[in-house]
C-alpha positions as CSV (number, residue, x, y, z in Angstrom):
1,M,101.4,118.1,156.1
2,I,98.2,120.1,155.4
3,L,96.2,117.2,153.9
4,R,98.5,114.3,155.3
5,G,97.0,111.2,153.4
6,A,93.4,112.7,152.4
7,L,93.9,113.3,148.9
8,R,96.8,111.0,147.8
9,G,98.7,112.1,144.7
10,L,98.1,116.0,145.4
11,S,101.4,117.2,144.4
12,W,102.9,119.0,147.6
13,P,104.0,122.3,146.0
14,V,100.6,122.9,144.3
15,L,98.9,122.6,147.9
16,M,101.7,124.5,149.2
17,A,101.2,127.4,146.8
18,V,97.4,127.4,147.4
19,V,97.6,127.4,151.5
20,L,100.7,129.3,152.1
21,P,100.9,131.9,153.3
22,L,97.5,131.4,155.7
23,A,96.7,135.0,156.4
24,G,97.3,136.1,152.4
25,C,94.7,134.1,150.6
26,G,93.0,136.1,148.1
27,S,89.7,134.6,147.2
28,A,86.4,136.6,147.4
29,E,85.2,137.1,151.0
30,A,82.6,135.1,152.3
31,D,79.2,136.9,152.7
32,P,77.9,136.6,156.5
33,L,75.2,134.7,154.7
34,P,72.5,132.5,156.9
35,Q,73.1,129.0,157.7
36,A,71.4,126.3,155.0
37,G,67.7,126.1,156.0
38,T,67.1,129.1,157.8
39,A,65.3,132.5,156.8
40,Q,67.9,134.6,158.5
41,G,71.3,134.9,160.3
42,V,71.1,135.6,164.0
43,G,74.0,137.0,165.7
44,L,77.6,138.0,164.2
45,P,79.1,136.7,161.7
46,G,80.7,133.6,162.4
47,S,78.7,132.5,165.0
48,L,76.4,129.7,165.3
49,G,73.4,131.7,164.1
50,N,74.8,133.2,161.5
51,P,77.9,130.8,160.4
52,R,80.4,131.8,157.4
53,V,79.1,130.3,154.3
54,L,82.1,128.8,152.1
55,N,81.1,127.2,148.8
56,C,82.8,126.3,145.4
57,Q,82.7,130.1,144.1
58,N,84.1,131.9,147.4
59,R,86.5,129.1,149.2
60,N,90.0,130.8,149.8
61,G,91.8,128.8,147.3
62,D,91.4,126.3,144.6
63,V,93.2,122.9,144.2
64,P,92.7,122.1,140.5
65,E,93.9,118.0,141.2
66,E,91.1,117.5,143.4
67,K,89.1,117.5,140.7
68,T,90.8,114.2,139.6
69,R,92.0,112.8,143.0
70,V,90.3,110.0,145.1
71,L,89.6,110.7,148.9
72,I,91.0,108.5,150.9
73,T,90.7,108.6,154.5
74,G,93.2,107.6,156.9
75,P,93.0,106.7,161.3
76,D,94.4,110.1,161.8
77,D,91.5,112.0,160.3
78,L,88.6,113.4,161.7
79,V,85.8,112.1,159.6
80,A,82.0,112.7,160.3
81,G,79.4,113.0,157.8
82,P,80.9,114.4,154.4
83,L,83.5,116.1,156.3
84,V,87.2,115.0,156.5
85,V,90.2,117.4,158.6
86,P,93.1,115.1,157.4
87,G,95.2,114.4,160.2
88,L,93.7,115.9,163.1
89,L,93.4,113.3,165.2
90,A,96.9,112.6,165.4
91,W,97.8,116.3,166.8
92,G,97.4,115.1,170.3
93,R,100.8,113.6,169.6
94,A,102.5,116.1,167.3
95,R,104.3,119.3,167.9
96,S,102.5,122.3,167.4
97,Q,105.4,123.9,165.4
98,E,104.7,121.1,162.6
99,Y,101.3,122.5,161.8
100,G,101.7,126.6,162.6
101,A,102.9,129.4,165.1
102,N,101.7,131.7,166.9
103,H,98.8,129.6,167.8
104,R,97.3,129.4,164.4
105,F,97.4,125.9,162.8
106,K,97.0,125.2,159.3
107,V,94.9,122.2,158.3
108,G,92.4,122.0,154.9
109,T,88.8,120.8,155.5
110,V,87.4,118.3,152.4
111,V,83.7,118.2,152.0
112,R,82.5,115.5,150.0
113,K,81.0,116.2,146.7
114,G,77.5,117.6,147.1
115,G,78.0,117.7,150.8
116,T,77.0,120.8,152.9
117,V,78.2,120.7,156.8
118,T,78.5,123.2,159.6
119,L,81.8,123.2,161.7
120,S,81.2,124.8,165.1
121,I,83.1,125.5,168.0
122,P,80.7,125.6,171.5
123,A,80.7,128.9,173.7
124,E,82.7,127.7,176.6
125,F,85.7,127.6,174.2
126,H,85.6,130.6,172.2
127,D,88.2,132.3,174.2
128,S,90.5,129.5,173.2
129,A,89.7,128.3,169.8
130,G,88.6,129.4,166.8
131,L,88.6,128.4,163.0
132,L,90.4,130.4,160.1
133,Y,88.8,129.7,157.1
134,S,87.4,132.9,156.0
135,E,89.1,135.9,154.9
136,P,87.5,138.0,157.7
137,S,88.9,135.4,160.5
138,R,92.1,135.7,159.0
139,T,93.0,138.8,161.2
140,A,91.8,137.8,164.1
141,R,94.2,138.5,166.8
142,T,92.9,136.0,170.0
143,P,91.0,132.9,169.6
144,A,87.2,135.5,170.5
145,E,88.2,137.1,167.2
146,A,88.0,134.4,164.9
147,D,84.9,132.7,163.5
148,H,83.2,129.8,165.7
149,A,80.7,128.5,163.1
150,V,81.6,128.0,159.4
151,T,79.3,126.1,156.6
152,F,80.9,124.5,154.1
153,T,79.2,123.3,150.2
154,A,81.3,121.2,148.5
155,C,81.4,121.8,144.7
156,A,78.7,119.3,142.9
157,E,81.2,117.6,140.8
158,H,83.8,116.9,143.2
159,D,85.1,116.3,146.9
160,T,86.6,120.2,147.9
161,V,89.7,121.4,149.7
162,F,88.7,124.2,152.2
163,V,91.8,126.3,153.0
164,G,92.4,127.6,156.2
165,G,92.9,126.3,159.9
166,F,92.5,126.6,163.6
167,Y,93.2,129.4,166.4
168,V,93.9,127.3,169.6
169,L,95.9,128.6,172.7
170,E,97.6,125.1,172.8
171,P,98.1,122.8,174.5
172,R,94.7,122.0,175.4
173,C,91.5,120.0,174.4
174,V,88.5,121.3,172.1
175,V,85.1,120.1,171.7
176,L,84.2,120.5,167.8
177,E,80.4,120.1,166.8
178,I,79.8,118.9,163.2
179,R,76.5,119.2,161.6
180,P,75.8,117.6,158.7
181,Q,72.8,119.1,156.5
182,G,69.2,117.7,157.9
183,Q,71.5,115.9,160.6
184,A,72.3,115.5,164.4
185,A,75.1,117.6,165.1
186,I,78.3,115.4,166.0
187,R,80.5,116.3,168.9
188,R,84.0,115.3,169.0
189,E,86.6,116.2,171.5
190,I,90.1,117.1,169.7
191,S,93.5,117.3,171.5
192,F,95.9,120.4,170.2
193,F,98.9,119.0,171.2
194,D,97.9,117.9,174.7
195,G,98.0,114.2,174.4
196,D,95.0,112.2,174.8
197,C,91.8,113.7,176.0
């Protein structure tokens, strides 16, 4: 389930219509804009120096029910600052087939209303893990070709769902870095179908 437990009452058929297929979402491409607070991006689009920027206007899909639903988190959700990745902490004990195929795993990311946060994967994991939230990343043939940093900015009026997922050569543990705007980075080691890290 893409948002297991995060947005109570969100209808499964509506969510699936937005999320599937992962590779074929039809929203505008995320421009390779600089990270919030920097004058210009440095590096390839999707790198930490030049993260993809997704916001209310250019995200891959729209979930109308998100405007009226209350975000409720649970013990299996990765929560860091305004970022919530529903169910991600349970993936260590899960079967990869429940979340995707060919090393591409679907999970929507939710950012609390008005929040801005950068999700990134450190360089030592680039050959084995990437992010699939921007349109350009959807054609990646390997994790190294995927994005490794995405800045999400939620809509001002409501918690915002960003459709996407991870490209991970599982099973393995991967460190994620979460940088809420104006705050220090939070590092979390996540198991992708590999038991306890």
